[in-house]
MITOR-951326 format. One line per field, with one value per residue: residue in one letter; residue number from 1; x, z negated, y of N, C-alpha, C, O in turn. Coordinates in Angstrom, 1 decimal, always signed. Layout:
REM residues N
res: a, ...
n: NUM, ...
nc1: X, ...
nc3: Z, ...
nc2: Y, ...
cac1: X, ...
cac3: Z, ...
cac2: Y, ...
cc1: X, ...
cc3: Z, ...
cc2: Y, ...
oc1: X, ...
oc3: Z, ...
oc2: Y, ...
***
This chain:
REM residues 108
res: m, i, r, m, t, y, i, d, l, a, d, i, v, y, d, r, s, r, f, d, s, i, n, l, s, q, p, e, e, i, a, s, s, i, l, a, v, g, g, l, v, y, p, l, i, v, e, q, i, h, f, t, a, f, q, l, i, d, y, r, d, n, y, l, q, f, k, a, t, l, k, a, d, q, i, d, s, r, q, d, i, i, n, c, i, v, m, s, a, e, s, g, t, g, y, e, h, a, h, p, k, a, l, v, e, k, q, l
n: 1, 2, 3, 4, 5, 6, 7, 8, 9, 10, 11, 12, 13, 14, 15, 16, 17, 18, 19, 20, 21, 22, 23, 24, 25, 26, 27, 28, 29, 30, 31, 32, 33, 34, 35, 36, 37, 38, 39, 40, 41, 42, 43, 44, 45, 46, 47, 48, 49, 50, 51, 52, 53, 54, 55, 56, 57, 58, 59, 60, 61, 62, 63, 64, 65, 66, 67, 68, 69, 70, 71, 72, 73, 74, 75, 76, 77, 78, 79, 80, 81, 82, 83, 84, 85, 86, 87, 88, 89, 90, 91, 92, 93, 94, 95, 96, 97, 98, 99, 100, 101, 102, 103, 104, 105, 106, 107, 108
nc1: -7.0, -8.0, -8.8, -10.3, -10.3, -10.9, -8.6, -7.6, -4.9, -3.5, -3.7, -1.9, +1.1, +4.7, +8.0, +10.1, +12.9, +13.5, +11.8, +12.5, +14.8, +14.2, +13.9, +11.9, +11.8, +10.1, +8.1, +6.0, +4.8, +4.0, +2.2, +0.4, -0.8, -2.0, -3.9, -5.4, -6.7, -8.1, -7.0, -5.0, -3.9, -2.9, -3.6, -2.3, -0.6, -1.3, -1.0, -3.3, -2.9, -4.1, -7.3, -7.7, -5.2, -2.8, +0.0, +2.3, +3.2, +6.3, +7.9, +9.6, +8.0, +5.6, +6.2, +7.1, +4.7, +3.1, +4.6, +4.2, +1.5, +1.3, +2.5, +0.6, -1.5, -0.5, -0.6, -3.3, -5.6, -7.9, -7.2, -6.7, -7.7, -7.3, -7.1, -6.7, -5.3, -5.9, -4.3, -4.5, -3.6, -5.0, -4.7, -3.0, -0.3, +3.1, +2.6, +3.7, +6.4, +6.2, +6.3, +4.4, +2.7, +2.6, +1.4, -1.1, -2.2, -2.3, -4.2, -6.5
nc3: -9.8, -6.6, -4.6, -2.0, -1.4, -1.2, -2.1, -3.6, -2.5, -4.4, -6.7, -6.6, -7.8, -7.6, -7.2, -7.0, -6.4, -4.9, -2.8, -1.4, -0.4, +2.0, +5.4, +8.0, +11.2, +13.2, +12.1, +12.7, +14.9, +13.8, +11.9, +13.4, +14.7, +12.5, +12.0, +14.3, +14.3, +12.0, +9.6, +7.9, +9.6, +8.4, +5.2, +2.3, -0.5, -3.7, -7.4, -10.0, -12.7, -14.5, -15.2, -13.3, -11.9, -9.8, -9.0, -6.5, -4.8, -4.7, -1.9, +1.1, +3.7, +2.6, +1.4, +3.7, +5.1, +3.3, +3.1, +5.7, +5.6, +3.8, +5.4, +7.4, +5.9, +5.4, +7.9, +8.5, +6.2, +5.6, +5.3, +2.8, +1.4, +1.2, +2.7, +0.6, -0.8, -3.8, -6.6, -9.6, -12.9, -13.5, -11.2, -11.4, -12.9, -12.6, -10.2, -9.6, -8.9, -6.4, -2.9, -1.9, +0.5, +1.6, -0.7, -0.8, +1.8, +1.4, -0.7, +0.3
nc2: -12.2, -11.2, -8.5, -6.5, -3.1, +0.5, +3.1, +6.1, +8.0, +9.4, +7.9, +5.9, +4.6, +4.5, +3.3, +5.7, +6.1, +3.8, +4.0, +6.4, +5.8, +4.3, +4.5, +5.8, +5.1, +6.3, +8.3, +10.1, +8.9, +6.5, +7.5, +8.8, +6.7, +5.5, +7.4, +7.3, +4.8, +5.0, +4.1, +1.6, -1.2, -3.5, -3.8, -1.9, -3.4, -3.6, -3.5, -3.5, -1.4, +0.1, +1.4, +3.5, +3.5, +2.3, +0.2, +0.2, -2.6, -4.1, -4.3, -4.1, -3.6, -2.8, -0.4, +1.0, +1.3, +2.7, +5.1, +6.0, +6.4, +8.5, +10.4, +10.5, +11.7, +14.1, +15.3, +15.1, +15.8, +14.2, +11.7, +10.6, +8.5, +5.1, +1.8, -1.1, -4.1, -5.3, -6.6, -8.4, -9.2, -11.6, -13.1, -15.2, -17.0, -15.8, -14.5, -12.0, -12.5, -13.7, -13.7, -11.2, -10.9, -13.5, -14.8, -13.4, -14.2, -17.0, -17.0, -16.0
cac1: -8.0, -7.5, -10.0, -10.1, -11.0, -10.3, -8.0, -7.1, -3.4, -2.9, -3.7, -0.9, +2.4, +5.7, +9.5, +10.6, +14.2, +13.5, +10.9, +13.1, +16.0, +13.7, +13.8, +10.9, +12.3, +9.3, +7.1, +4.9, +4.2, +3.2, +1.1, -0.7, -1.6, -3.0, -5.1, -6.2, -7.4, -8.8, -6.4, -4.0, -4.3, -2.5, -3.7, -1.3, -0.7, -1.1, -1.4, -4.1, -2.2, -4.9, -8.5, -7.5, -3.8, -2.3, +1.3, +2.6, +4.0, +7.6, +8.6, +9.9, +6.9, +4.6, +6.8, +7.0, +3.2, +2.7, +5.3, +3.5, +0.3, +1.5, +2.7, -0.7, -2.2, +0.1, -1.1, -4.9, -5.9, -8.9, -6.6, -6.3, -8.3, -6.7, -7.6, -5.7, -5.5, -5.7, -3.9, -4.4, -2.9, -5.9, -4.4, -2.3, +1.1, +4.2, +2.3, +4.5, +7.6, +6.1, +6.2, +3.0, +2.0, +2.4, +0.5, -2.4, -2.6, -2.7, -5.4, -7.6
cac3: -8.9, -5.5, -4.0, -1.0, -1.7, -0.8, -3.2, -3.3, -2.5, -5.7, -7.8, -6.3, -8.3, -6.9, -7.5, -6.0, -6.0, -3.8, -1.8, -0.9, +0.5, +3.1, +6.5, +9.0, +12.4, +14.0, +11.1, +13.4, +15.8, +12.9, +11.2, +14.4, +14.9, +11.3, +12.1, +15.5, +14.0, +10.8, +8.4, +8.1, +10.0, +7.3, +4.0, +1.2, -1.5, -5.0, -8.6, -10.8, -14.0, -15.3, -14.6, -12.1, -11.6, -9.1, -8.7, -5.2, -4.9, -4.3, -0.9, +2.3, +4.6, +1.8, +1.2, +5.0, +5.3, +2.3, +3.5, +7.0, +5.2, +3.3, +6.5, +8.1, +5.0, +5.6, +9.2, +8.4, +4.7, +5.4, +5.3, +1.4, +0.8, +2.0, +2.3, -0.2, -1.4, -5.2, -7.2, -11.0, -13.7, -13.4, -10.0, -11.7, -13.5, -11.7, -8.9, -9.3, -8.3, -5.1, -1.8, -1.9, +1.7, +1.6, -1.7, -0.4, +2.9, +0.7, -1.5, +1.2
cac2: -11.9, -10.3, -7.9, -5.5, -1.9, +1.8, +3.7, +7.4, +7.9, +9.9, +6.9, +4.8, +4.9, +3.6, +3.5, +6.8, +5.9, +2.8, +4.6, +7.5, +5.2, +3.7, +5.3, +5.5, +5.6, +7.2, +8.6, +10.7, +7.9, +5.5, +8.3, +9.0, +5.4, +5.3, +8.3, +6.9, +3.7, +5.3, +3.4, +0.6, -2.5, -4.4, -2.9, -1.9, -4.3, -2.9, -4.1, -2.6, -1.3, +0.9, +1.7, +4.3, +3.6, +1.2, +0.1, -0.3, -3.9, -3.7, -4.9, -3.0, -3.3, -2.2, +0.9, +1.7, +1.6, +3.7, +6.3, +6.4, +6.8, +9.9, +11.3, +10.8, +12.6, +15.5, +15.7, +15.2, +15.5, +13.4, +10.3, +10.4, +7.2, +4.1, +0.3, -1.8, -5.4, -5.1, -7.8, -8.1, -10.3, -12.8, -13.8, -16.4, -16.7, -15.7, -13.8, -10.8, -12.9, -14.3, -12.7, -10.7, -11.2, -14.9, -15.1, -13.0, -15.0, -18.3, -17.0, -15.6
cc1: -7.5, -8.8, -9.6, -10.9, -10.3, -9.8, -7.4, -5.5, -2.8, -3.0, -2.8, +0.5, +3.4, +7.0, +10.0, +12.0, +14.3, +12.9, +11.7, +14.3, +15.5, +13.4, +12.7, +11.6, +11.5, +8.1, +5.8, +4.2, +3.3, +2.0, +0.0, -1.5, -2.4, -4.1, -6.0, -7.1, -8.3, -8.2, -5.4, -4.6, -4.0, -2.6, -2.5, -1.6, -0.4, -1.5, -2.1, -3.3, -3.0, -6.3, -8.4, -6.1, -3.6, -0.8, +1.5, +3.6, +5.2, +8.3, +8.6, +8.7, +5.8, +5.0, +6.7, +5.6, +2.7, +3.4, +4.6, +2.2, +0.4, +1.8, +1.4, -1.5, -1.7, -0.4, -2.7, -5.3, -7.1, -8.4, -6.1, -6.8, -7.9, -7.0, -6.4, -6.2, -5.1, -5.5, -4.1, -3.8, -3.8, -5.5, -3.7, -0.9, +2.1, +3.9, +3.2, +6.0, +7.5, +6.1, +4.8, +2.2, +1.7, +1.3, -0.9, -3.0, -3.1, -4.0, -6.6, -8.0
cc3: -7.8, -4.9, -3.0, -1.3, -1.1, -2.1, -2.7, -3.5, -3.8, -6.8, -7.7, -6.9, -7.7, -7.4, -6.6, -5.5, -4.8, -2.6, -0.9, +0.0, +1.8, +4.2, +7.4, +10.2, +13.3, +13.2, +11.8, +14.2, +14.9, +12.3, +12.2, +14.7, +13.8, +11.5, +13.3, +15.2, +12.6, +9.5, +8.8, +8.6, +9.0, +6.0, +3.0, +0.2, -2.9, -6.1, -9.4, -12.2, -15.0, -14.5, -13.2, -11.6, -10.9, -8.7, -7.3, -5.3, -4.2, -3.2, +0.3, +3.1, +3.9, +1.6, +2.6, +5.3, +4.5, +2.8, +4.9, +6.6, +4.6, +4.3, +7.3, +7.2, +5.2, +6.9, +9.2, +7.0, +4.5, +5.2, +3.8, +0.7, +1.8, +1.6, +1.7, -0.6, -2.8, -5.9, -8.7, -11.7, -13.6, -12.2, -10.3, -12.2, -12.4, -10.3, -8.6, -8.7, -6.9, -4.2, -1.7, -0.7, +1.8, +0.6, -1.3, +0.8, +2.3, +0.0, -0.8, +1.9
cc2: -10.9, -9.8, -6.8, -4.2, -0.7, +2.5, +5.1, +7.4, +8.4, +9.0, +5.9, +5.4, +3.9, +4.0, +4.5, +6.6, +4.8, +3.3, +5.6, +7.0, +4.5, +4.7, +4.8, +6.0, +6.5, +7.5, +9.3, +9.8, +6.9, +6.3, +8.6, +7.8, +5.1, +6.2, +7.9, +5.7, +3.9, +4.7, +2.4, -0.6, -3.6, -3.5, -2.9, -2.9, -3.7, -3.8, -3.1, -2.5, -0.5, +1.0, +2.4, +4.5, +2.3, +1.3, -0.4, -1.6, -3.7, -4.7, -3.9, -2.7, -2.6, -0.7, +1.7, +2.1, +2.7, +5.1, +6.8, +7.0, +8.3, +10.9, +11.5, +11.7, +14.0, +16.1, +16.0, +14.8, +14.6, +11.9, +10.1, +9.2, +6.2, +2.7, -0.4, -3.1, -5.2, -6.4, -7.5, -9.4, -11.6, -13.6, -15.0, -16.0, -16.7, -15.0, -12.7, -11.2, -13.5, -13.2, -12.4, -11.1, -12.6, -15.4, -14.6, -13.9, -16.4, -18.2, -16.6, -16.7
oc1: -6.8, -9.8, -8.5, -12.1, -9.2, -10.5, -6.9, -5.0, -1.7, -2.3, -2.7, +0.9, +3.1, +7.1, +10.4, +12.2, +15.1, +13.4, +11.6, +14.7, +16.3, +12.7, +12.5, +11.9, +12.1, +7.0, +4.7, +3.0, +2.1, +1.0, -1.1, -2.7, -3.5, -5.3, -7.2, -8.2, -9.0, -8.9, -5.0, -5.6, -4.8, -1.8, -1.7, -2.8, +0.8, -2.3, -1.7, -3.2, -2.7, -6.3, -9.0, -5.8, -4.0, -0.3, +0.9, +4.6, +5.2, +8.9, +7.7, +8.5, +5.2, +4.1, +6.3, +5.3, +2.0, +2.7, +4.5, +1.8, -0.4, +1.5, +1.2, -2.2, -2.5, -0.7, -3.2, -5.3, -7.3, -9.2, -5.1, -6.4, -8.0, -7.2, -5.3, -7.4, -3.9, -6.3, -3.8, -3.5, -3.2, -6.0, -3.7, -0.4, +2.1, +4.7, +3.5, +6.7, +8.5, +5.9, +4.0, +1.1, +0.5, +0.4, -1.9, -4.2, -4.1, -4.8, -7.7, -8.9
oc3: -8.1, -4.7, -3.2, -1.5, -0.5, -3.1, -1.6, -4.5, -4.2, -7.8, -8.5, -6.6, -7.3, -8.0, -5.4, -4.3, -3.9, -1.5, +0.3, +1.0, +2.6, +4.0, +7.6, +10.3, +14.0, +13.5, +11.4, +14.3, +15.2, +12.3, +11.8, +14.8, +14.0, +11.2, +13.3, +15.7, +12.2, +8.5, +10.0, +8.1, +8.8, +5.8, +3.0, -0.1, -3.1, -5.9, -9.6, -12.8, -16.2, -13.4, -12.2, -10.9, -11.4, -8.2, -7.0, -5.9, -3.1, -3.5, +0.5, +3.2, +4.5, +1.8, +2.6, +5.8, +5.0, +2.8, +5.0, +7.1, +4.9, +4.2, +7.8, +7.8, +5.1, +7.0, +9.8, +6.7, +3.3, +4.9, +3.6, -0.4, +3.0, +0.4, +2.2, -0.8, -3.1, -5.9, -9.1, -11.0, -13.7, -12.0, -9.4, -11.9, -11.4, -9.5, -7.4, -8.2, -6.3, -4.5, -1.4, -0.8, +2.1, +0.8, -1.4, +0.8, +2.7, +0.0, -1.3, +2.7
oc2: -10.0, -10.6, -6.2, -4.2, -0.9, +2.5, +5.3, +6.8, +8.0, +9.3, +5.0, +6.5, +2.8, +5.1, +4.2, +6.8, +5.0, +3.2, +5.5, +7.6, +4.2, +5.7, +3.6, +7.2, +7.3, +7.0, +9.0, +10.0, +6.7, +5.8, +8.6, +7.9, +4.6, +5.8, +8.0, +5.7, +3.0, +4.7, +2.4, -1.1, -4.5, -2.6, -3.9, -3.1, -3.3, -4.7, -2.0, -3.6, -0.5, +0.6, +1.9, +5.5, +1.2, +2.3, -1.4, -1.5, -3.1, -5.6, -3.1, -1.5, -1.7, +0.2, +2.9, +3.3, +3.6, +6.1, +8.0, +8.0, +9.1, +12.1, +12.6, +12.6, +14.9, +17.3, +16.9, +13.6, +14.2, +11.0, +9.4, +8.8, +6.3, +2.4, -0.4, -3.3, -4.9, -7.3, -6.3, -10.4, -12.7, -14.7, -15.9, -14.9, -17.5, -14.9, -12.5, -10.3, -13.7, -12.1, -13.3, -11.6, -13.0, -16.2, -15.3, -14.3, -16.8, -19.2, -16.9, -16.6
***
């Protein structure tokens, strides 16, 4: 199952070692644009792993958006709730190996 919702940034878990290695070329600019439009144009893609815990789907663009969102939250703490596409195991077998963006577009 795939659904769109808003999630607290604190409820999203991710692979810190992979995340820290990704560089944002202009984090303040991206964070400012997130604040200007009130969220992400392309929502984060997460997998629900517990009632209140969500795993960030592992692909570069998702990490970049998440990193920019964290930067926006540092600038303005009202940006702690973010729009996400939530995937769950009921989405179908093998969904975790597919390119998430293509899968979401196909299912929407």
